[in-house]
N, C-alpha and C positions, 0 to 999 in steps of 0.2 A: 434375524432381527440384526441390527448390525450397531455395534456403541457405539460412539464417535463421543472428543471433549476436546476444548479448547484449555491451553493450556496459559496463564499470564497470569501479571500481577493487578491487575486495573479493570478489571473485565465484567463485574457484574452489572455493566451496561451494555453487553456484547449483545449483538444479535442475533450472530453465529446461530445458539440454539434454535431459535426460528424458524433462520434460515435452510438447516441443511433439517430439519425438520417439514422443510415444507415441500423442499427439492422430495423429501425422503416421501409425501402422499400422492402428490405430481407425479412419480414415476413408479408408486405401487412397492415403495419398498418402506417397511419397519425402522426411523431412526430413534436412538437412544443418541443425546448430546447433553453430559456433563459440562462445568467448568472446576476447573483445577487451579486451585492460587493456592501456590508450592507457599510462600508465606502466609496465609490465613491454616493453611494445614499443621503450620510447625513442621515445614520438613523443606531441603532441597530439591530442588529443578531435580536432579540428578535421580532425588530417589520415587519424584514422581513422575518422571520417566520411566525410570525400571520399570514402576507400578504399571502404569498406562502400557506400555510393550506389551505387558501379560494378562491385560484385562480390555482393549480396546482394540477394533477392527480399523483407529487410524485417528492422528490428533492435528487439531491449529498446533498454532507455534504465536504467540504472539509477546510485545513486551515486556518482559526485557531478557528474552529467550531466542530469538530469532537467530542472532551471531552463535548465542552459549549452545546449543542443540546441534551446530553444524558438525564436531569431529563424534557427536553417537550415532548418526546417516550415514550411507552412501548415495553418493551425490553419479548418477550415469548422466545426466545431463552439463554438458561441458563450460552452458549460460552459466547455470543454476551455481554451479563449482566457481564460476568466475565473479557473479554477484559476490556470494562469502555469505550468505543468509540462507532459511529455511523457512517456513511456515507451514509447513503439511508434509504432516509426515504417514507413513501407508506401511506397518507391520506389518509380514510374509515369514515363508517359513527359511527366507533368506537374510530374514533379520532386517532392518527398518530401513524405509529408503527415503529418502528426505526430494521435497521441489520445492520452486517457490509457485505460487500463482498470484503472490502480487505482482510479481512481473507482467505476467500476462495478462492480468484483470487489466490491470493500466493501463495494455494496450487497449484492451479491448475494448475498454473507457473511453478510452482519448477518442479509439476511430466512431467507436458511436456518438459519440457528439459533435466529431472536429472533421467525420468522413479521412478524407486524403490529406488535408492541407499538413506542413510540414509546422513543427516545436517551434522553429527560429532559434533565437538567445532565453534558452530557457536558465531561469535562478532560482537555484533551488536551496532550500533552507530543512537543515537535518539528514546529516551523512549515516544513521544510521541500517536497522534492517530495513524498511520500508523503504528510504532515501538510497541504496543499493540498488532495486529493484525498479524504483521509477526510473532511477540515473539511466539503467542500461534501458525498460527501457523508451526513454530519450532515445537511445545511436539505435534502441532497430525502430522506429518513426522518423528515424533523419533527421533528427537536430543537425544544425548547424556550431551551435554550440553550447555546452552546458557549462554553468561556475556553483560551486558548490558552496555552500557556508556553512559550519558548525562551528561550534564552541571547542573544539578541538581542533586546532589546525592543522594537524598532521594527519589529523581521521581526514576531514575533506583533503590536502594533497594527494592521500593516496587513492580518494576516488578518482578525483580526478586524474589521475594518469592512469587508472583502468580503463576510465569514459575514453579517452583520448587510445591509450591499445587498443581498445573494443570497437571506436570509429575505425579506426583502419585508414584514416586521412580523409574521411567523410565529417569523425565531428570534433569537435575539439574539448579538450574538458579544462579548465584553470579553477581553483581555490581563489577566493575571495570574501570580500564586507559586502555590506548593504550597498553598498557605491552604485554596485555591478547593476541596481534597478534600475541608472538613469534609462543603462539602453534593452532592458530587459525587453521581451517581446511576450514570455512567459513568467508568472509566480509560479514556482510552487512551496507548499508548508509541505515536510515531512517531521517536521516536528511536533512530540504530544501535545502543544499551545493550541488552546479549544477544546482536548477533552473533558469529560467530566472526570475534577478533580485537577486536571490544567488550566486554569485560566489563562488569557489573555491573548497574544496574538504575534508571530512573530515581528510583523513591520507594524514602527514606529507609525502612528496615527501621522499622515502628510506626506509619505511616503511612497503611498501604492500606485506606482504608474498607471497611466491612463492610454487605453485601447489596448492593454493588453490579455492573453486569456489566460483562467489563472486555474489553479487544482488545488484542493485541501485534498491532503491522506487522510482529516479525522471524518468522521462520521456519526461519532455519538461525543453529542448531538450532529444535524445535517448542518443546526445551523448554530454558527462561529463567527464571535469578532472579524477572522479574517475573513471570509466569508463579505458577512459587513461590508469590509474596508475594502473588499474587491468589486462589489458591487456596486458601492455607493461611485469609488472612481470610475466606474464603467465598461470593466473589463467580462469577460464572457467567462462566465464560472460553472466548471464541472466540479462538483459535490463526490469528497469522498464517500459516500454512497455506495457510488457509479463503484468505484475502484473494489468496495467489500462484494456489492454483487456478483459484478463477474469475478471476483476473483472465489467466494464460494462457490460458485456454479463451477469454475475448476479444480475445489478442490473437490465436490463433489462426484465428479468425473475420479475423481482419481481413486476415492473413496471406493466408490463403488461400479463402477465398470459404464455406469448411462446419468448420460445429462438428462435433464429436466427437459423435457419436451416443449409445456407451453411455460413458455417466460413473463407472457401478459399478463398471465393469472398471476405468476411466482411473485412480478413485481406485485400484484394489488393485496395478497397476500404481506406482504411486508410493509408492506403502506408507505414505498418510498417513493423519493419525488423526480420528474422525470428528467429527461438529459436536455442540455441545450441544445436547441438548435444552429446556430450561429456560430460559423466555424473561423479560425485564427487569422490575421485580414480582415477579415470583414466585421464593419461597424467600427465602435470610437474603442481611441487607448482608455486602457481603463488606468491591518493596515499599518520596547526595542530587543531585538533576540542576534544572539550571535553564535547559536546553533543547536543542537538536539536532533533526539527521534521517537518518530513515534510508533506507536502499536508495539 
């Protein structure tokens, strides 16, 4: 039996337990998966992490601890070190090791939906843990420009500089405001807005551009105000459920050394939506927030 857990604050609606238990069922591995909420336990994140290190094989980490956990783990992947956020921790004899499957999961979700189509100019709202992973994912996908919007202007500027450095002349990073939506090819929500307990959308009504692709990192619920705005504007929408699905598969492989062999069955067990079929650049152009972060 492998014991896993998710550590975060707003996680009662998380589908991660179902995903990992279902992966275990397909792979023939018994999985237990708990939800660890530090405020509800009356304990600090450090205390919860230290106990998990003694009792769990590994943990997933979510809002608001993805950056806070970084000093507590060893990171061997230079890209994850550059991202500066961790959502998967594997405990072992050599100590806790940190990974970022939001990064790999976003790339996989985007490619499954849009194939080899480049993201173009992506406007991303939210520069926290998942925003960092998505920003570097956009670099890997060949985005020409990534404009970062966040209520913390210094954080947005720092991520924009990191994107430019990682892009090595192929991707330009910039910090900005909602005016950048006017020439966006893609619009991304990496804020908590739309999650259970965080109502609303980061894009004011009427400002969602036409003919873009759109991605919402929120997946609980899958139907969010941002999604509704995007679809109403004719956007080709990619649900955060797809990021959840792909990052979960990557995390399960880190935890167990195996990938579930029947992804169609896994998707059916979880009851998730399908991926969109139209790629960026096909179809018509496709809704207030100054920044923040999801997960």
